[in-house]
Structure formats: structure tokens, C-alpha cells
N, C-alpha and C positions, 0 to 999 in steps of 0.2 A: 296290893299296892293302893287300891282305891276302894272305899266303902260306899257301894252302890246304893245302899239304904240310906245315906245320909248326903246324897249330891243335891246341889242347888243350882239351876241354871242362871247363868250370868249374861250369857250372850247367845242369841238364838236367831238365825236367819233361816228362812223358808221361801224357795222359790225366788231368791233375790236376783234381780236384774239391775244393771246401770249401764245407761247409753249416754255417751257424751255427744252434744251437737256441735260439729265443728264446720268450718268454711267448706270443707271437702265432703260433708255429708255426716250421718250419724255413725258413731264408733262404739259398738258394744264392748264394754270393758269387763262385764260380769254377766254370766248366764246361768240361771236356775241354781243358784249356790245354796245348799241346805248344810248348815252346820250348827252344832250345839257346844257350847264351852261351858264347863262347870266350875263352880267356885273353887279356887286354889290351884287350877290347871295352869301349866306352863304350856301354851300353844304356839308352835312355830308354824309359820307359812312360807312354803318354798315353791319355787316355780322359775321358769325364764323370765327374763326382762319383758315387761309389757303384759304379764299374765293377769294383772289385776290383784296381786298381793297388798300393795299399798293402797289401792282404791278401796279394797274391802277394810283395811284398817281404818282409813279415813272416812268411810261410811259409818263405821262404829263411832268415830269421834265427832261425827255430825259435820264433818268438813267436806263430804260429797253427799248428794241426795240420790238414793236409789230410784229407778223409775219403774220397778215392778217387785212384787214380792212383799215380804215383812221382815223387819229386823228390830229386834228388841234388845236393850241393855238394862239389865236390873229391873226387867219387867216393864220399862218405859221406853218410849221412842228415843232414838239417839240424841235428838235435840233436847228432850226433857232430861235425860242423863247428863248431858253437858251442863245445863243449868244447875243440876244437883251435884255437880263436882264429883261425878261418878268415876273419873279416870284422870290420870297423868298421861302426857304424850311425849315421848323422846324421838326427836327426829333424827335424819341420817347425820346432819352437822349438828354440833352442840348448840349452836344458835345463842351463845352467850354475848351479852353485850360488853364490848372491850372497855367502855368507860366506867363500868361498875365491877366492884370487886366480886369475888366468888361468892361471898356471903350476901352480897347486894343482888347478885343474879338469883341466888336461891330464894331469897326474901322477896323478890318482885311479885310473884303470884300471891303471896300472902298481903302485901301491901294493896294490891288491886281488890282483893276479897275483903279488905278492912279488919284484918285481925289486929287486936291491940299489940303495941310495941313489944311488950314483954313476952307475949306469946309467940310473936314473930322469932325473937331472939331464942327462945326456948327451942323451937323447930328447926330453926336454921342449924343450931349446934347439934341437935339430935341426928338430923339427916346427913350432915357432913361427917359424923362420927359413923353413920350407918354404911357410908360408901368410901370408908377409910381416907377422909380428907380433913381430919381433925388438924387444926393447926394452919390450914391453908385459906381460911376465910378472908384475910386480908390481902390475899395476893390478887393480881388481875389476870384474866384468862391467857393473855399472851405470855404470862410467866409460868405457865403449866404446859405440860405435855399434852398431846392429842388425847392420850387415855385418860389423864386426869381431867381434861375438859369434859369428855364425855361422861365421867363419873359425877362431874359437878352438874351436867345436864339431868342425869338420872335423879340427883338429889332435889334438883328443882321439881321435877316431876312428883316426887315423893313427899314435898314439904307439906302439902295440904291433906296428906293421908288419904287418897283416893284408895277405893278397893281394887281398882283395875289399873294396870300399867300397860300401855300401848307402846311398842318400840319398833320404829321403822328402821331396820337395818343399821343400828347404833354403832356397829364395830366394823363395818364394811371397808372404811378407809384406813383401818389400822394395820400395823404389820402383824405377822402370824404369832409371834412371840407375846406381844401386848394383848392381842386378840384372846389368846389361851387364857392369860391371867385374868382378864376381864370375864370371861366365861365363867371361871372358876368363882369370882367374886359375885357374879350375878346369880348363880346358883345359891351361894350362901345367903345373899340378900333376900332371895325369894324363899328360902328356908326359914329364915327369921321374920319376915313380915307376913307371910301367907297370903301375898297378893296373888291375883289372877293376872298372868302375863300373856299378852298376845305379841309375838316376835316375828318380824319379817327378816328374811335372811336369804342369800343365794348359795350358802354354804351347806352341802350335806352334812359334814362332820359337825358342824355348829348346831344344826337342827337337831341331829341325833342326840348329841350331847347334853343338850339343855332341856329337851322337851319331855313332858308326859304325853302329849299328843302332837303328831306331825301331820299337817295338812298340805298334802301334794296338789298343785294347781297346774292346769294345761296353759299352752299358749292362747292369746286373745281370739274369741272372748273367753275370760277366765271361768274354768269350771273346776271342780275338785274331782280329782280322779282317784284319789285314795285318802283315807284318813287311818293313821297308825297309832294305836296306843302302845306307848313304849313299855317293854318288859323290864327296863333297867331299873334298879333301884334309885330312890331319890337322891341318896348321897353317892356322889360319883366322882372319884378322883379322875385325873386326866388319862391314866393309863387304862381306864375302862375301855377306851377307844380301840385297844387291841384284843378285845375280848370278843368270843364267838357271836355272843348275843348283839353287841354293837355293829359288828359287820354284817350280820344277818338284817338288821333294821336299815342299814346304810344301802344295803343291795336292794331292799324293797322300795326305798325312796327313790333310788336311781331307777327302777325299772318302772315305777309310776311316772317319772319325769319322762321317760321314754315312751311310755304308752301314750302319755298326753299329746305327743307330737303326731300321733298316728290318727288323732280324731279328725272326723271330716268337719270343716267350719262352714 
């Protein structure tokens, strides 16, 4: 599934700690996190609420500052990677501006970065096609379903063609039918673009279905209890979830989550 002779490290954490200072005293969100993410991988982070999944993703994006250890993105500090536009970020809510059209929302980061107008138009058209929203550019967010709004949010994150896509539980608020469809579409998008994807989820089936690597995390302070390299093929119909291999990986994830609760804090 993976040619180890041609791997390229994109994200690397070594002994990563992150402690928040609060009015009630320090709160350690991450403790001694070690992880390597290679180019083109789809890596899901799963664990209970408060385990540091989102905190780790935000640290990669330079939205949080580690207090110990090291973290590199494309061989740079997260802040340098942010300035180099190394990643796009998709939040839990779509975060679309209601007064801008879908095309206007997708175009926004390109405007901020100073892309020429013709290039903005070309990229907006390209990414709307990529997420199957061609013809919806003139609509406003309130005219689209929740799933379509999330696809527009993904298009916005893809507009400036960053190599890394960071996704913080983007489908968590959607119903199961829509979520299944978007999972399928996201896998197709990943296959077409070759992006490296970091994906936060609370759903075991979602993590197993989407990922080449699943990172299981413990309750706070967040630690990695298991890293699972998926044996599943890259092309995955939804009914692969009924296969023996899928069920075995899901069982291992569940056991890792259970083991994490037994750690002494």
C-alpha cells in the first residue's frame, strides 16, 4: 500500500507537550506526543472529548503554541509553515460569511493573498468543480444544505492549493446519510489531489473508513495510545465497512480507546 523507499515526512512531533494557563491553574492538554505523518497520508485523530485532538491540529496550524518538545511542518516551524501557506484548515462549522456568495467565500483567501482577479476566478471555478458544487457559485450559504456548506468550506481551504489539509471534525453535525456521502466524496477528493490530510473525528467507523493511519488518543492530558496503519485498499466502497478487515481495525481502535481510559494521570 505504501512505498517506504519514497516516503517524505510532512509533519513530525517529538515529545510534544502543551499546557494551557487558566484561572484555575495549568491544564496539560498534550503530553509527550510523538508522531510522524508522511506525504499523501490520510491521518485521523480519534479519542474522547478533551483528549487534545483539536489542540494538536491547532498546534500544527500555529493556532496554539506547544510548551515542550518539537513540532515541524514541511521541515519548518508551524508558524513558518503558516506564512508559507503550507495548509488549508476546515473547521467544525463551515464559517461561511452569509453576505458573500459561495464563490465569494471561496475567493476570500485568494483576495487576501493578492492573487490576480483572473487567477482568482480560475481557482474558484476549479475547486467548486472539485467538490461537486459547480453552478452554485452565485448562491448564498443560507441557500445551501449543511453538507453543501461544508463542501464549500473545503473548497475555500483548497483554493490556494496547499499541500496539507487540516480538518477538525467537519462532518460531526451532519446526519448519517449525508456524512456517508461526504466521506465517499472526501476519499475521491483525496485521491484526485494527493493532499496530506489530518482529520479529527469522534466516529470510529469514519476514522477507519477514511484513513491510511489512525491515531488513537487518551483522555487529558492527551497521549497517543496507538497508531494503526490501515490494511484497507485506497479505493473503498461504503460496503467495505462490512468486511472482516474493517471490523478488525475498528475493534483495535475501540480497544485503544478503552486502554487510554486506564492510564494513570
